[in-house]
SEMAR-784791 format. One line per 5 residues: their letters; for each residue x, y, z of N, C-alpha, C, O. Coordinates in steps of 0.1 Angstrom, whole numbers, plus 5000, padded with zeros to 4 digits. Layout:
<nodes>
A) X Y Z X Y Z X Y Z X Y Z | ...
</nodes>
This chain:
<nodes>
XXXXX) 5455 4869 7056 5449 4870 7042 5459 4876 7032 5460 4871 7021 | 5467 4886 7037 5476 4892 7028 5490 4888 7032 5494 4888 7044 | 5498 4883 7023 5512 4878 7025 5522 4889 7026 5519 4901 7024 | 5534 4886 7030 5545 4896 7032 5548 4904 7019 5550 4916 7020 | 5547 4897 7008 5550 4904 6995 5540 4916 6993 5544 4926 6988
XXXXX) 5528 4913 6997 5518 4924 6995 5520 4936 7004 5517 4947 7000 | 5526 4933 7015 5529 4944 7024 5538 4954 7018 5538 4966 7020 | 5548 4949 7009 5557 4958 7003 5550 4966 6992 5553 4978 6991 | 5541 4960 6984 5535 4967 6973 5523 4975 6976 5519 4984 6969 | 5516 4972 6988 5503 4978 6991 5504 4993 6992 5494 4999 6988
XXXXX) 5515 5000 6997 5514 5014 6998 5512 5021 6985 5509 5033 6985 | 5514 5014 6974 5512 5021 6961 5501 5015 6953 5500 5018 6941 | 5492 5007 6959 5481 5002 6952 5471 5013 6947 5465 5011 6936 | 5471 5024 6954 5462 5035 6950 5466 5041 6937 5458 5048 6930 | 5479 5039 6933 5484 5045 6921 5487 5035 6910 5497 5037 6902
XXXXX) 5480 5023 6911 5484 5012 6902 5482 5015 6887 5486 5007 6879 | 5475 5026 6884 5473 5029 6870 5485 5035 6863 5485 5035 6851 | 5495 5038 6871 5507 5044 6864 5514 5033 6857 5515 5021 6861 | 5520 5036 6846 5527 5026 6837 5540 5022 6843 5547 5030 6849 | 5544 5010 6840 5558 5005 6843 5567 5007 6831 5563 5013 6821
XXXXX) 5579 5002 6833 5588 5004 6821 5583 4997 6809 5577 4986 6810 | 5585 5003 6797 5578 4998 6785 5585 4985 6780 5578 4977 6774 | 5598 4985 6781 5606 4974 6774 5610 4964 6785 5616 4967 6794 | 5606 4951 6782 5609 4941 6792 5624 4937 6790 5628 4935 6779 | 5632 4936 6801 5646 4932 6800 5647 4917 6796 5637 4909 6798
XXXXX) 5658 4913 6790 5660 4899 6787 5661 4890 6799 5663 4895 6810 | 5660 4877 6797 5661 4868 6808 5676 4868 6814 5685 4870 6807 | 5677 4866 6827 5690 4865 6833 5697 4852 6829 5691 4842 6827 | 5710 4853 6828 5719 4842 6825 5730 4843 6835 5734 4854 6839 | 5735 4832 6839 5746 4831 6849 5759 4838 6844 5764 4834 6834
XXXXX) 5764 4847 6852 5776 4854 6848 5785 4855 6861 5779 4855 6872 | 5798 4856 6860 5806 4858 6872 5802 4871 6879 5799 4881 6873 | 5803 4870 6892 5800 4882 6900 5811 4892 6899 5822 4890 6903 | 5808 4904 6893 5819 4914 6891 5822 4921 6905 5814 4920 6914 | 5833 4928 6905 5836 4936 6917 5833 4950 6915 5830 4955 6904
XXXXX) 5833 4958 6927 5830 4972 6926 5817 4975 6920 5816 4984 6912 | 5806 4968 6924 5793 4970 6918 5782 4971 6929 5785 4968 6941 | 5771 4976 6925 5759 4976 6933 5748 4971 6925 5747 4974 6913 | 5739 4963 6930 5728 4957 6923 5715 4965 6927 5713 4967 6939 | 5707 4968 6918 5693 4973 6920 5684 4962 6917 5683 4957 6906
XXXXX) 5676 4958 6927 5667 4947 6925 5652 4952 6926 5648 4957 6937 | 5644 4950 6916 5630 4954 6916 5621 4942 6918 5621 4933 6909 | 5613 4942 6928 5603 4932 6931 5590 4939 6930 5585 4945 6940 | 5583 4938 6919 5570 4945 6918 5571 4960 6920 5578 4967 6912 | 5565 4965 6931 5565 4979 6934 5576 4983 6944 5577 4994 6948
XXXXX) 5585 4974 6947 5596 4976 6957 5610 4974 6950 5612 4966 6942 | 5619 4983 6955 5633 4981 6950 5642 4979 6962 5640 4986 6973 | 5652 4971 6961 5663 4969 6971 5676 4973 6965 5678 4974 6953 | 5686 4975 6974 5700 4978 6970 5708 4966 6976 5707 4962 6987 | 5715 4959 6967 5723 4947 6970 5737 4950 6968 5741 4955 6957
XXXXX) 5746 4947 6978 5760 4950 6977 5768 4937 6981 5765 4931 6990 | 5778 4934 6973 5787 4923 6976 5793 4926 6990 5797 4937 6993 | 5794 4916 6999 5798 4917 7012 5812 4924 7013 5815 4932 7022 | 5821 4920 7004 5834 4925 7004 5835 4940 7001 5846 4946 7003 | 5824 4946 6996 5824 4960 6992 5818 4969 7003 5818 4981 7001
XXXXX) 5814 4963 7014 5810 4971 7025 5822 4978 7031 5833 4973 7032 | 5819 4990 7035 5830 4999 7040 5826 5005 7054 5814 5006 7057 | 5836 5009 7061 5834 5017 7073 5826 5009 7083 5828 4997 7085 | 5817 5015 7090 5809 5009 7101 5800 4999 7096 5795 4990 7103 | 5796 4999 7083 5787 4989 7077 5793 4976 7076 5786 4966 7074
XXXXX) 5806 4975 7078 5813 4961 7077 5808 4953 7089 5812 4941 7089 | 5801 4958 7099 5796 4950 7110 5787 4939 7105 5786 4929 7111 | 5781 4941 7093 5772 4931 7087 5780 4919 7082 5774 4909 7080 | 5793 4921 7080 5801 4909 7076 5802 4899 7088 5803 4887 7086 | 5801 4905 7100 5801 4896 7112 5787 4891 7115 5785 4880 7120
XXXXX) 5777 4899 7113 5763 4895 7116 5759 4884 7106 5751 4875 7110 | 5763 4885 7093 5760 4876 7083 5773 4869 7078 5777 4872 7066 | 5780 4861 7086 5793 4856 7082 5792 4847 7070 5782 4838 7069 | 5801 4848 7060 5801 4839 7049 5792 4842 7037 5793 4835 7027 | 5783 4852 7038 5774 4855 7027 5782 4863 7017 5792 4870 7020
XXXXX) 5777 4862 7004 5783 4869 6993 5777 4883 6991 5784 4892 6986 | 5764 4884 6993 5757 4896 6990 5748 4900 7002 5742 4892 7008 | 5748 4913 7005 5739 4919 7015 5729 4927 7008 5732 4937 7001 | 5716 4924 7010 5705 4931 7004 5698 4941 7014 5695 4936 7025 | 5697 4953 7011 5691 4963 7020 5678 4969 7014 5678 4974 7003
XXXXX) 5667 4968 7021 5654 4973 7017 5647 4981 7027 5645 4976 7038 | 5644 4993 7024 5637 5003 7033 5622 5001 7032 5617 4998 7022 | 5615 5004 7043 5601 5004 7043 5595 5010 7056 5602 5014 7065 | 5581 5010 7057 5574 5015 7068 5574 5004 7079 5569 4993 7076 | 5578 5007 7091 5580 4997 7101 5567 4989 7105 5566 4977 7104
XXXXX) 5557 4997 7108 5544 4990 7113 5537 4983 7102 5530 4973 7104 | 5539 4988 7090 5531 4982 7078 5538 4969 7074 5531 4960 7070 | 5551 4969 7074 5558 4958 7068 5559 4946 7078 5558 4935 7075 | 5561 4950 7091 5563 4939 7101 5550 4934 7108 5550 4924 7113 | 5539 4942 7107 5527 4938 7113 5517 4931 7103 5518 4934 7091
XXXXX) 5509 4922 7108 5499 4916 7099 5490 4926 7092 5486 4936 7098 | 5487 4923 7079 5477 4931 7072 5465 4923 7069 5465 4912 7063 | 5453 4927 7075 5441 4919 7075 5430 4925 7066 5422 4917 7060 | 5429 4938 7065 5418 4944 7058 5423 4954 7048 5434 4958 7047 | 5413 4958 7039 5416 4969 7029 5420 4982 7036 5428 4989 7031
XXXXX) 5414 4984 7048 5418 4996 7055 5432 4996 7059 5439 5007 7059 | 5438 4985 7062 5452 4984 7065 5460 4988 7053 5471 4994 7055 | 5456 4984 7041 5463 4988 7029 5462 5003 7027 5472 5009 7022 | 5451 5009 7029 5449 5023 7026 5458 5032 7035 5463 5042 7030 | 5460 5028 7048 5468 5036 7056 5483 5034 7054 5492 5041 7060
XXXXX) 5487 5024 7046 5501 5021 7044 5509 5033 7040 5520 5034 7045 | 5505 5041 7030 5514 5052 7026 5515 5064 7036 5524 5072 7033 | 5508 5064 7047 5509 5075 7056 5522 5075 7063 5528 5064 7065 | 5527 5086 7068 5541 5087 7074 5541 5078 7086 5531 5075 7093 | 5553 5073 7089 5555 5065 7101 5570 5061 7102 5578 5065 7094
XXXXX) 5573 5054 7113 5587 5050 7116 5591 5040 7105 5583 5033 7099 | 5604 5041 7101 5609 5033 7091 5616 5020 7096 5618 5019 7108 | 5620 5011 7087 5628 5000 7091 5636 4996 7079 5633 4999 7068 | 5646 4988 7081 5655 4983 7071 5656 4968 7072 5660 4963 7082 | 5652 4961 7061 5653 4947 7061 5666 4943 7054 5669 4947 7043
XXXXX) 5675 4936 7061 5688 4932 7056 5688 4917 7054 5684 4909 7063 | 5691 4913 7042 5691 4898 7039 5705 4894 7033 5711 4901 7025 | 5710 4883 7038 5722 4877 7033 5720 4867 7023 5712 4858 7024 | 5727 4868 7011 5725 4859 7000 5739 4852 6998 5749 4857 7000 | 5738 4839 6994 5750 4831 6991 5754 4833 6976 5764 4827 6972
XXXXX) 5746 4840 6968 5749 4842 6954 5743 4855 6949 5737 4863 6958 | 5744 4858 6937 5738 4871 6932 5723 4871 6932 5717 4861 6931 | 5717 4883 6932 5702 4884 6933 5695 4877 6922 5684 4872 6924 | 5700 4878 6910 5693 4872 6899 5692 4857 6900 5683 4851 6894 | 5701 4851 6907 5701 4836 6910 5693 4833 6923 5686 4823 6923
XXXXX) 5694 4842 6933 5688 4839 6946 5673 4841 6945 5666 4833 6952 | 5668 4850 6938 5653 4853 6938 5646 4846 6926 5652 4843 6916 | 5633 4844 6928 5625 4837 6918 5619 4846 6907 5616 4842 6896 | 5618 4859 6911 5612 4868 6901 5617 4883 6903 5624 4885 6913 | 5614 4892 6894 5619 4905 6895 5628 4909 6884 5630 4902 6874
XXXXX) 5634 4921 6886 5644 4926 6876 5656 4930 6884 5655 4937 6894 | 5668 4928 6879 5680 4932 6885 5689 4940 6875 5690 4936 6864 | 5695 4951 6880 5704 4959 6872 5717 4959 6880 5718 4961 6892 | 5728 4958 6872 5742 4958 6878 5748 4971 6874 5750 4974 6863 | 5752 4979 6884 5758 4992 6882 5773 4992 6888 5775 4988 6899
XXXXX) 5782 4998 6880 5796 4999 6884 5797 5012 6893 5792 5022 6889 | 5802 5010 6905 5804 5021 6914 5816 5030 6910 5826 5024 6906 | 5815 5043 6911 5826 5052 6908 5836 5051 6919 5833 5046 6930 | 5848 5056 6917 5858 5057 6928 5852 5063 6941 5846 5074 6940 | 5854 5056 6952 5848 5061 6964 5834 5058 6966 5828 5061 6977
XXXXX) 5827 5052 6956 5813 5049 6957 5809 5039 6968 5799 5041 6974 | 5817 5029 6970 5814 5019 6980 5814 5026 6994 5806 5022 7002 | 5824 5035 6996 5825 5042 7009 5812 5050 7011 5806 5050 7022 | 5809 5058 7001 5797 5067 7002 5784 5060 7004 5775 5064 7012 | 5783 5049 6996 5771 5041 6997 5769 5034 7011 5759 5034 7017
XXXXX) 5780 5029 7016 5780 5023 7030 5777 5033 7040 5769 5030 7050 | 5782 5045 7039 5780 5056 7048 5765 5060 7048 5759 5062 7059 | 5759 5061 7036 5745 5064 7035 5736 5054 7042 5727 5058 7050 | 5739 5041 7040 5731 5031 7046 5732 5031 7061 5723 5029 7068 | 5745 5033 7065 5747 5033 7080 5740 5044 7087 5734 5043 7098
XXXXX) 5739 5056 7080 5732 5067 7086 5717 5065 7086 5710 5072 7093 | 5712 5056 7077 5698 5053 7078 5694 5046 7090 5683 5047 7095 | 5703 5037 7095 5701 5029 7106 5701 5036 7120 5708 5046 7122 | 5693 5031 7129 5694 5035 7143 5704 5026 7150 5703 5014 7148 | 5714 5032 7157 5724 5024 7162 5726 5027 7177 5722 5038 7182
XXXXX) 5731 5017 7184 5734 5018 7199 5748 5012 7201 5750 5000 7197 | 5757 5019 7207 5770 5014 7210 5777 5008 7198 5784 4998 7198 | 5775 5015 7186 5782 5012 7174 5776 5000 7167 5782 4994 7158 | 5764 4996 7171 5758 4984 7164 5743 4988 7160 5737 4996 7167 | 5739 4982 7149 5725 4985 7144 5715 4979 7154 5718 4968 7160
XXXXX) 5704 4985 7156 5694 4981 7166 5684 4971 7159 5676 4975 7150 | 5684 4958 7163 5675 4948 7156 5661 4950 7161 5658 4953 7173 | 5652 4949 7151 5638 4950 7154 5631 4937 7156 5624 4934 7166 | 5634 4927 7147 5628 4914 7148 5634 4906 7136 5639 4912 7127 | 5634 4892 7137 5638 4884 7125 5630 4888 7113 5618 4892 7114
XXXXX) 5635 4885 7101 5628 4888 7089 5618 4877 7086 5616 4868 7094 | 5613 4877 7074 5602 4868 7070 5608 4854 7067 5600 4844 7067 | 5621 4853 7065 5627 4840 7061 5641 4839 7067 5646 4850 7070 | 5647 4827 7068 5660 4826 7073 5670 4835 7066 5670 4836 7054 | 5679 4841 7074 5689 4849 7067 5685 4863 7065 5691 4870 7057
XXXXX) 5675 4868 7072 5670 4882 7071 5666 4887 7084 5661 4880 7093 | 5669 4900 7086 5666 4907 7099 5661 4921 7097 5666 4928 7088 | 5651 4925 7104 5646 4938 7104 5654 4947 7114 5656 4942 7125 | 5657 4959 7110 5664 4968 7118 5657 4982 7119 5650 4986 7110 | 5658 4988 7131 5652 5001 7133 5660 5012 7125 5672 5010 7122
XXXXX) 5654 5022 7121 5660 5033 7113 5658 5046 7119 5648 5049 7126 | 5667 5056 7116 5665 5070 7119 5656 5076 7109 5649 5086 7112 | 5657 5071 7096 5649 5076 7085 5635 5072 7087 5632 5061 7089 | 5626 5082 7085 5611 5079 7086 5606 5076 7072 5611 5081 7062 | 5595 5069 7071 5588 5066 7059 5577 5076 7056 5571 5081 7066
XXXXX) 5574 5079 7044 5563 5087 7040 5558 5083 7026 5566 5077 7019 | 5546 5087 7022 5541 5084 7009 5550 5090 6998 5550 5085 6987 | 5557 5101 7001 5565 5108 6992 5580 5103 6994 5589 5108 6986 | 5582 5095 7004 5596 5090 7006 5594 5075 7009 5594 5070 7020 | 5594 5067 6998 5591 5053 6999 5605 5045 6998 5615 5051 6998
XXXXX) 5603 5032 6998 5615 5023 6996 5622 5027 6983 5635 5026 6982 | 5615 5031 6973 5621 5034 6960 5628 5048 6960 5638 5050 6953 | 5623 5057 6968 5629 5070 6970 5643 5068 6977 5653 5073 6973 | 5642 5059 6987 5654 5056 6995 5665 5050 6986 5676 5053 6987 | 5660 5040 6978 5670 5034 6969 5677 5044 6960 5689 5043 6957
XXXXX) 5669 5053 6954 5674 5063 6945 5684 5072 6953 5694 5076 6947 | 5680 5076 6965 5689 5084 6974 5702 5077 6976 5713 5083 6975 | 5702 5064 6978 5714 5056 6981 5723 5056 6969 5735 5057 6970 | 5717 5054 6957 5725 5053 6945 5731 5067 6942 5743 5068 6937 | 5723 5078 6944 5729 5091 6942 5740 5094 6952 5751 5099 6948
XXXXX) 5739 5089 6965 5749 5091 6975 5762 5084 6971 5773 5088 6974 | 5760 5073 6963 5772 5065 6959 5780 5072 6948 5790 5068 6944 | 5774 5083 6942 5780 5090 6932 5775 5087 6918 5781 5091 6908 | 5764 5079 6917 5758 5075 6904 5749 5086 6900 5743 5094 6908 | 5747 5087 6886 5738 5098 6880 5724 5094 6882 5717 5091 6872
XXXXX) 5719 5095 6894 5705 5091 6898 5699 5103 6905 5705 5109 6914 | 5687 5107 6900 5680 5119 6907 5668 5114 6914 5658 5109 6908 | 5668 5114 6928 5657 5109 6936 5645 5118 6936 5634 5114 6941 | 5646 5130 6931 5635 5140 6931 5623 5134 6924 5623 5131 6913 | 5611 5133 6931 5599 5129 6925 5598 5114 6924 5588 5109 6919
XXXXX) 5608 5106 6929 5608 5091 6928 5599 5086 6939 5601 5088 6951 | 5589 5078 6935 5580 5072 6945 5578 5057 6942 5578 5049 6951 | 5578 5054 6929 5576 5040 6924 5588 5033 6920 5598 5039 6916 | 5588 5020 6920 5600 5012 6916 5604 5014 6902 5616 5014 6899 | 5595 5016 6893 5598 5018 6879 5606 5031 6876 5614 5032 6867
XXXXX) 5604 5041 6885 5611 5053 6884 5625 5051 6888 5634 5057 6881 | 5628 5044 6898 5642 5041 6902 5648 5033 6891 5660 5036 6887 | 5642 5022 6887 5648 5013 6877 5650 5020 6863 5659 5017 6856 | 5641 5029 6860 5642 5036 6847 5655 5045 6847 5661 5046 6836 | 5659 5049 6858 5672 5057 6859 5684 5048 6860 5695 5051 6855
XXXXX) 5682 5036 6867 5693 5027 6869 5697 5019 6856 5709 5017 6853 | 5687 5016 6848 5689 5007 6836 5699 5014 6826 5708 5006 6821 | 5698 5027 6823 5708 5032 6814 5722 5032 6819 5731 5033 6811 | 5724 5031 6832 5737 5031 6838 5742 5016 6839 5754 5014 6843 | 5734 5007 6837 5737 4993 6840 5745 4986 6830 5743 4988 6818
XXXXX) 5754 4978 6835 5762 4969 6826 5754 4957 6822 5757 4949 6813 | 5743 4954 6830 5735 4942 6828 5722 4943 6835 5722 4944 6847 | 5711 4944 6827 5698 4944 6833 5690 4932 6828 5690 4929 6816 | 5684 4924 6837 5678 4912 6833 5666 4908 6841 5665 4913 6853 | 5657 4900 6836 5645 4896 6842 5647 4883 6850 5650 4873 6844
XXXXX) 5646 4884 6863 5648 4872 6872 5638 4862 6869 5641 4850 6870 | 5626 4865 6867 5615 4855 6866 5617 4846 6854 5611 4835 6854 | 5625 4850 6844 5627 4842 6833 5640 4834 6833 5645 4828 6824 | 5646 4835 6845 5659 4828 6847 5658 4813 6846 5650 4807 6853 | 5665 4807 6836 5664 4793 6834 5669 4784 6846 5668 4772 6846
</nodes>
């Protein structure tokens, strides 16, 4: 009854009365992929961190082998049982925000997020010196690993995506959006994750730092 996209947004349905960002960003237009950047991708109530494959550093470069030839790696945190298991009833939605084991969905893209996805908002942020290393280290420490490799949970919802186990646990006060804000702060960007629960809170801090924020759904 409920599709995969709803599983991402359902943990925050109880707080749907909160306002989103007031000003709609302009439509995306095709631009060359810049270097030394991180993309913040907002899909409804969920935010992802997207990194050009060539900017992965340290142990996280293993994903260059797992996803050979891709241009962008997208990382999205969530609650393991809620995201990967079927959602059938309203009761399933209500328990979504409760604490539980986390997971990381990793997706390989052949182009930038604003071109790859059909809807959402994307912001492009320039990483400070050393930012790629710190961001890669943060994401790697989120993952559960064995013998130097991330532990796969199951294939993702579509080709080119895989769920991985994490050391980081999910909670109603530590959502995918909190994790994304933590990642950006770890990279050295002026992002404060304190109190961040919703996607608009992450994006509201990312947009002022962005060289380009645009609405994917209006992409021609």
